[in-house]
C-alpha positions in Angstrom: -0.2 0.0 -0.2 1.2 3.4 -1.0 2.1 5.7 1.7 0.2 9.1 1.4 2.3 12.3 0.7 0.8 15.4 2.8 1.2 18.5 0.9 1.0 22.0 1.7 0.4 24.3 -1.3 1.6 27.7 -0.9 0.8 30.3 -4.0 -0.7 33.6 -3.8 -3.1 32.7 -7.1 -6.0 30.9 -5.7 -6.8 29.6 -9.2 -3.5 27.9 -9.5 -3.8 26.2 -6.1 -7.5 24.9 -7.2 -5.9 23.6 -10.1 -3.0 21.8 -8.4 -5.4 20.4 -5.9 -7.6 19.0 -8.6 -4.8 17.0 -9.7 -3.2 16.4 -6.4 -5.9 15.5 -3.8 -5.9 11.9 -4.6 -5.0 8.7 -3.0 -1.9 9.1 -3.0 -1.7 12.9 -2.2 -2.9 14.6 0.4 -3.3 18.3 0.6 -3.5 19.0 4.3 -3.4 23.3 4.0 -3.1 26.2 1.4 -1.5 29.6 1.7 -1.6 32.8 0.0 2.2 33.7 1.3 4.9 32.3 3.3 3.6 34.1 6.4 0.7 32.3 6.6 2.7 29.3 5.2 4.7 29.4 8.6 1.5 29.6 10.9 -0.2 26.5 9.4 3.5 24.4 9.9 3.1 24.9 13.4 -0.5 23.0 13.3 0.1 20.7 10.6 2.1 17.5 9.7 3.9 18.0 6.4 5.8 16.3 4.0 6.2 18.3 0.9 5.8 22.2 1.1 5.0 23.0 -2.4 5.8 26.8 -2.7 5.6 29.4 -5.7 8.8 32.1 -5.4 7.0 35.4 -5.9 4.3 36.4 -3.1 3.4 39.5 -1.2 4.6 39.6 2.9 7.1 36.9 2.4 8.1 35.0 -1.0 9.1 31.6 -1.5 13.0 32.0 -0.9 12.3 33.6 2.6 9.6 31.1 3.4 12.3 28.1 2.6 14.6 29.6 4.6 12.5 30.1 7.7 10.6 26.8 7.3 13.8 24.5 7.2 15.3 26.6 10.0 12.4 25.5 12.2 11.9 22.1 10.7 15.0 20.9 9.4 13.6 17.7 8.0 10.8 19.5 6.1 11.1 19.3 2.2 10.7 21.9 0.2 10.0 21.9 -4.0 9.4 25.1 -5.8 6.8 25.4 -8.1 7.2 28.6 -10.1 7.1 30.3 -13.6 10.6 31.8 -12.9 13.5 30.2 -14.6 16.2 32.8 -13.8 19.4 31.4 -12.5 19.5 33.7 -9.6 16.6 32.8 -8.4 16.9 29.0 -8.7 20.4 29.2 -6.9 18.5 31.3 -4.2 16.1 28.6 -3.8 18.2 25.4 -3.6 20.7 27.7 -1.4 17.9 28.2 0.8 17.0 24.2 1.0 14.5 23.6 -1.7 15.2 19.8 -2.6 13.4 20.5 -6.2 12.6 23.0 -8.7 9.8 22.9 -11.3 8.5 25.1 -13.5 4.4 25.5 -13.7 4.4 24.5 -17.5 5.8 21.2 -16.3 3.8 18.1 -17.3 1.5 16.0 -14.8 4.0 13.3 -14.7 6.8 15.3 -14.1 5.2 17.1 -11.3 4.3 13.8 -9.7 7.8 12.7 -9.9 8.9 15.9 -8.7 6.6 15.7 -5.2 7.5 12.1 -4.7 11.3 12.6 -5.1 11.2 15.7 -2.7 9.1 13.4 -0.3 11.6 11.0 -0.4 14.5 13.3 0.1 15.7 13.5 -3.1 16.5 15.8 -6.0 14.3 16.8 -8.6 14.8 19.7 -11.3 12.9 20.2 -14.8 14.9 19.9 -17.8 14.6 23.9 -18.4 16.0 24.4 -14.7 18.7 22.3 -15.3 19.7 24.2 -18.6 19.4 27.3 -17.2 22.0 26.4 -14.4 24.1 24.9 -16.6 24.3 28.2 -19.0 24.9 30.3 -15.7 27.3 28.3 -14.3 29.7 27.7 -17.6 30.2 31.6 -17.5 31.4 32.2 -14.0 34.5 34.0 -14.4 35.6 32.9 -10.6 35.1 29.2 -11.6 38.7 28.3 -11.9 39.8 30.3 -8.7 37.3 28.2 -6.5 38.2 24.9 -8.3 42.0 25.5 -7.3 40.9 25.5 -3.6 39.0 22.7 -3.7 39.9 19.7 -1.7 40.0 16.5 -4.2 37.1 14.1 -3.9 38.3 10.1 -3.8 37.2 7.7 -6.2 34.2 6.4 -3.8 33.0 10.0 -2.9 32.5 10.6 -6.5 30.9 7.2 -7.0 28.1 8.3 -4.6 28.0 12.1 -5.7 27.3 10.5 -9.3 24.5 8.4 -7.8 23.1 11.3 -5.7 22.8 13.3 -9.3 21.2 10.1 -10.7 18.6 10.4 -7.9 19.3 7.2 -5.8 18.5 7.0 -2.6 20.6 6.0 0.5 19.5 2.3 0.3 20.0 2.3 -3.6 23.4 3.5 -3.5 24.4 1.4 -0.6 23.2 -1.8 -3.0 24.7 -0.7 -6.2 28.4 -0.2 -4.4 27.7 -3.0 -1.9 28.3 -0.6 1.1 26.2 -0.1 4.1 23.4 2.7 4.2 25.4 4.3 7.3 28.5 4.0 5.3 26.7 5.9 2.4 25.3 8.6 4.8 29.3 9.0 6.2 30.4 9.8 2.5 27.5 12.2 2.2 29.0 13.9 5.2 32.3 14.2 3.8 31.0 15.3 0.6 29.2 18.2 2.2 32.4 19.1 4.1 34.7 18.9 1.2 32.3 20.8 -1.4 31.1 23.5 0.9 27.6 23.2 0.3 24.8 22.9 2.5 22.3 20.3 0.9 21.9 17.4 -1.5 20.7 19.9 -3.9 24.0 21.7 -3.4 26.0 18.5 -4.4 24.1 18.4 -7.7 24.8 21.8 -8.6 28.4 21.4 -7.5 28.3 18.5 -10.3 26.8 20.0 -12.6 29.1 23.0 -12.5 31.9 21.3 -12.7 30.8 19.1 -15.6 32.2 16.0 -13.6 29.7 13.5 -15.3 28.7 13.0 -19.3 25.4 11.6 -18.6 23.8 14.7 -16.3 
């Protein structure tokens, strides 16, 4: 039996929320709350149990970036998915830096939205193809990239293998099975990767790999 994913929808357009509810309020998904802005969402989070916070970026009073920062500060295990029309590189990087695990555009397919929610609910990442392309276009032009790389600590072969599987959206259990190691060892390597790369979360590791073109299949 599939586990129901509890979702909090945050968007200042009621028609958008109604459209999402008509698609998501099914057996596998439960809309446990909805809010017009980040301030309302933070208030709701203190009273309801949420698996995935699905939020727009541009909203009155408190936008999705500040909401993500504050929500994860208060609830570190909360999973956040950005659902927006904004495909600019600076917004993507700000949302991911704030702690969002996924970023999809509102014109995505229903299958992509479903996969994004399920990946994020499981602590994995998901980006629309257009979002990944924007990230790559923006980061390949960064003038400070060489300087940053020169100061980084090289990754071991095992860390590189694990980073590759993280980018391919493998869970800890799937990584452990693929590499014939324990899930606890995978978690240790993940902590080491975060420390070495200087990023804050799994989404940051994916960006790190894309930025440096570490793998041909990304």
